[in-house]
N, C-alpha and C positions, 0 to 999 in steps of 0.2 A: 504493497500500499505506501512505498514512498513514495512522495513526488514535492512538487516545488507547492505545492498546498498541504500540507503533511504540515501537521501540531503535533511534538510531541509533550509528554506529560509526566511526573512523577508522585507517588503517596512521600510525604512529612523524609522516609531514610533514603529516600531511589531504589527499595527494593523491585517497586512493582516500575514500570514502564510501561503507560499506555502511549497508542499513538489517536487520530481524530484526521480524514481525510478531507477537505471542502474549505467549507465554512459552517456556521451553524444553522439550523434549522433557524430555533427560534431561542433568543435570551432576555430572558426576561425575572425580578425576582419573585421566591414563592418566600411566602407566609408563615403554612401551614406547621401545624406543631409537631406529625412527625421530620422534616423538614432541620425545623427547629432544635429538637430535640437530639438530633443522631449528631448535628452538627455541633448543638453545642454555643448555638451563636441563634441571635434575634431577626433575621434577615440570612434567606441562600440566593447565592443567586449560582443562578444554573441556565446550563450550554447544552440544550436538544437538536441532539444528531441523529439521520438515520442511520439504525443499530447497521450499517454493510458497513460503516462509514469508521467506527470505535472497533478499535484492534488493542486487547496484550502486546506488546512485540519483549515484555518479559518478567521473569516473577508469578506468573498465572498461577503456579504453584502456592504466595504468598497472601493472594486471594478469599478472601471469608466472607463466606454470603452472610447477611438478615433480612429476612420476606414476613416484615409485618403486615402488610394486604401483595395481595398475588396483585397489582399493580405496581410496587416498589421492588426491585431486587435491588436493596443493598450493599452494597461488596466495597470492601476495604482491604488495610494490607493488615498480613496477620502480626505482622512485628511489631508493626509502632503505632498502628490503628489511625492512620493514615486516613482518610474516607479518598476513593478511588468515583468512582463509579456507581450513579442508583439508574436498573436495567428497564425501559418502561415494553415489556412482552406485547402485551394487549393496541401502546399506541405504535411499534415498532421503532422502540426511541432509545436514544442511552442518556441521559443527563450527566457532565462531565460537570461538576462545582469548576467554576471559572476561575478559581486558585488553580488549579491542577495543570491546567495550561495556561501559561503563562505568556506566549509571546499571540495569545487571541486578545484580541483587543474585547474587554466586555464594555457591551453599548445595549442595554435592555432596553426590550419598547414598552414592559405593560409589568401590574404583580397581578401575580395571581395568589388566590387566594390570603386575599387582603379582610378579609370578615377574622379571621382567622390573627390580625396582628397586635404585634404588643409594643412595636413601635412606629409611632402615626413618621410615614416618608413624603416630602411635600417639592416634589417635583416635576410635575405637569405630566404625570406618565397616563395612562390609567390603569383603574387601580381595578379590578373583575374584583368579586362575591367570592365567587372560588377557580374559574377557568373562561374564557371562551366562548361559544358556543362552537364553535369551527370548534376544539377541543373537545366538545363533550359536556361544557358546563351549563351555569344556566346565563352565559353574559349581560348579566347582571354588575350595573359597575357602583363603586362608591364613590363619595367625595373626598379629597383630601383629610 
C-alpha cells in the first residue's frame, strides 16, 4: 500500500505501526461517552478511512481489541496501552485517532454525539446530536 499518499503512524511505544493511504473520508470531533472513556479525554479527534485503506505494517501481534458493542472494535497496543484504531465494520470504515497519524492535518468538518458533550466547543462547525442522517443518525443539529 505504499504510495505518495501513504500516511504512517505508531502507538505510543512504536511497537505497532499502521499505514493509511489516500485521504480520510471524514474528520470530526466525537463527544460520545465511549470515545471519551476509552481515550481518557473530553473529546476525540476522529479520522475515518475506508477499511481497505488502512493496514497494520508492524506489530499486529501486539494489538488487543475491546468490543463494547459490535459497532466499534477498539484496538490498542498491549505493550504501552496506546490507542491505535477503531474498526467500524458495519460502515466499512476505520477510525484512526488524529494524533496517531502525525502528517495528516486534522481539519474536522463537524461534531458528532454533541448531545453527550462534557465540554462546549464554539468553532462554528455543525454540531450533531448524534450523527448526520447520511451516516444513520437523526441529523438533528444542536446549538453551540
